[in-house]
C-alpha positions, 0 to 999 in steps of 0.5 A, spaced: 218 140 755 217 146 750 221 152 751 223 158 748 217 157 743 211 161 740 204 158 741 198 161 738 192 159 741 185 161 738 179 161 743 185 161 748 181 165 753 177 159 755 177 154 760 182 149 756 186 155 753 187 158 760 190 152 763 194 151 757 197 158 757 198 157 765 202 151 763 207 154 758 207 161 759 213 161 763 218 158 758 214 160 752 211 166 748 203 165 748 199 169 743 191 168 744 186 170 739 179 170 742 173 174 741 172 174 749 165 172 750 168 168 756 175 170 759 178 165 764 184 168 761 183 175 764 180 172 771 186 168 772 190 174 771 194 171 765 193 176 760 198 180 764 203 175 764 209 178 760 210 172 755 202 172 754 199 177 748 192 177 748 189 179 741 181 180 741 178 178 734 174 173 730 177 167 727 172 168 721 177 174 719 182 171 715 187 177 715 187 177 722 188 170 723 194 170 719 197 176 722 196 173 729 200 167 726 206 170 724 212 167 727 208 161 731 212 155 732 205 151 734 198 153 733 192 150 737 185 151 734 180 151 740 176 157 738 168 154 737 161 156 740 161 151 746 156 149 751 149 145 749 145 151 750 149 156 747 149 151 740 142 150 740 141 158 740 146 159 735 146 154 730 149 158 724 154 161 728 156 155 731 158 152 724 161 158 721 166 159 727 168 151 726 168 151 718 170 158 716 175 159 723 178 152 721 179 153 714 182 160 716 187 157 721 189 151 716 190 156 710 194 161 714 199 155 716 200 153 709 201 160 707 206 162 712 210 155 713 214 154 719 209 151 723 211 145 727 205 142 729 197 144 728 192 141 733 185 142 731 180 141 737 174 136 735 169 133 740 167 127 743 160 128 740 162 126 733 160 119 736 153 121 737 148 119 742 151 112 744 159 111 745 162 105 749 169 104 749 169 108 742 176 108 738 178 113 734 177 109 728 170 107 730 164 110 725 162 117 727 155 118 728 152 124 724 145 127 728 139 128 724 139 134 719 135 139 723 136 137 730 140 143 733 144 139 738 148 135 733 150 142 729 156 142 733 158 135 732 157 135 725 161 142 724 167 139 728 167 132 724 168 137 718 174 140 721 177 134 723 177 132 715 180 139 713 186 138 718 187 131 716 187 133 708 191 139 709 196 134 712 195 129 706 195 134 700 199 140 703 204 137 708 201 142 714 203 138 720 196 137 723 193 133 728 186 133 732 184 132 739 177 129 741 176 131 749 171 127 753 168 131 758 173 136 761 172 139 768 176 142 774 178 149 777 177 155 772 172 152 768 167 157 765 161 155 761 155 150 762 159 144 764 155 139 769 161 139 774 161 147 774 154 148 775 153 142 780 159 144 784 157 152 784 150 150 786 152 145 791 157 150 795 151 155 795 146 149 798 142 151 792 138 146 788 142 142 783 138 140 777 138 134 773 136 133 766 130 127 766 132 121 770 140 123 770 142 116 768 146 119 762 153 116 763 159 120 762 167 119 763 170 125 766 177 128 765 180 132 769 183 139 766 191 137 768 190 130 764 188 133 758 193 139 758 198 133 759 195 130 753 195 136 749 203 138 750 204 130 748 201 132 742 205 138 740 212 134 742 211 127 739 212 126 732 207 120 732 201 125 733 202 128 726 196 126 721 192 123 727 186 124 731 186 122 739 181 121 744 183 124 750 179 122 756 179 118 763 175 112 762 176 110 769 172 116 771 165 114 769 159 115 772 152 117 771 149 124 772 145 123 778 151 119 781 155 125 779 151 130 783 150 125 789 158 125 789 159 133 789 154 134 794 157 129 799 164 131 798 162 139 798 158 137 805 152 140 801 144 141 803 142 142 796 136 139 793 137 134 787 131 136 782 129 132 776 127 137 770 124 135 763 129 135 758 126 134 751 132 135 746 137 130 744 142 128 749 148 124 749 146 117 753 153 114 754 160 117 752 166 113 754 172 113 750 178 108 748 184 112 749 189 106 747 191 110 741 193 116 745 197 111 750 201 107 745 203 113 740 203 119 745 204 116 752 198 119 755 194 116 761 190 120 765 192 120 772 187 124 776 181 120 779 174 123 780 174 124 787 180 127 787 179 131 781 172 134 784 175 135 791 180 140 788 175 143 784 171 144 790 177 147 793 178 152 788 171 154 787 170 155 795 176 160 794 173 164 788 166 164 792 170 166 799 167 160 802 170 156 808 171 148 807 
């Protein structure tokens, strides 16, 4: 367990950053750099934790990044424009935040020195539309130029190369993580589980794109947090990329909606709506590398994770079970 360390988290006011802060703040100092487009950190009250410092700012500002990183033992670079709808509306900003932001973080770490581990957050979307039991060494798929859906994936794949090359050329102890469909209490943004859970609890219609036959492997938030901590602590992580997910929690989007509706005791109507944009049809990770090098293995089954998520949102919405 990490103790008495200083961590800098870019984009740390988001869903995963907030969960990581909750895990580490009692015994470490956590410095969060975020523009606060979404502020799960504040909603959780963690911005008032005595060991948490919130710096409002943009990772595209190199001087700010370097000042915020001063004295940090560990750096977790999570800042990005996330969510399919948001990326489609802001493709240029998506690439700027990924490319300029990651370059600034890596350059600052190199110039300052003293960083024991730098974790760059990539995405499972680097595998393209069809990804079945994909391993870290499998060929990544670059989407068609001009198709906005793949802007995020292309920019994130570039940041992986940046992180690995800063390690190879300059010795910055970097690694990368590819999260696979994370969900759970505290989620903000456009995730399917978040949207389905809130609508189910309100008995509102649940919208499913096309036929809902897209296949995903869902990973509970506590499991990815464990994977991140292992990547920070294990020397074997340096210079590597890791898939972090739960292949045992694989289900179609239609089945996911039905599962959430059943567990919630909901009367929501399931509506099928046309979705004419590029989509990920199949996404299931091979996580053996993370198991072998980090000792990581997801432990939360989908039904249990959905139940916990429903309980949390019931409390937030002031509903009874």
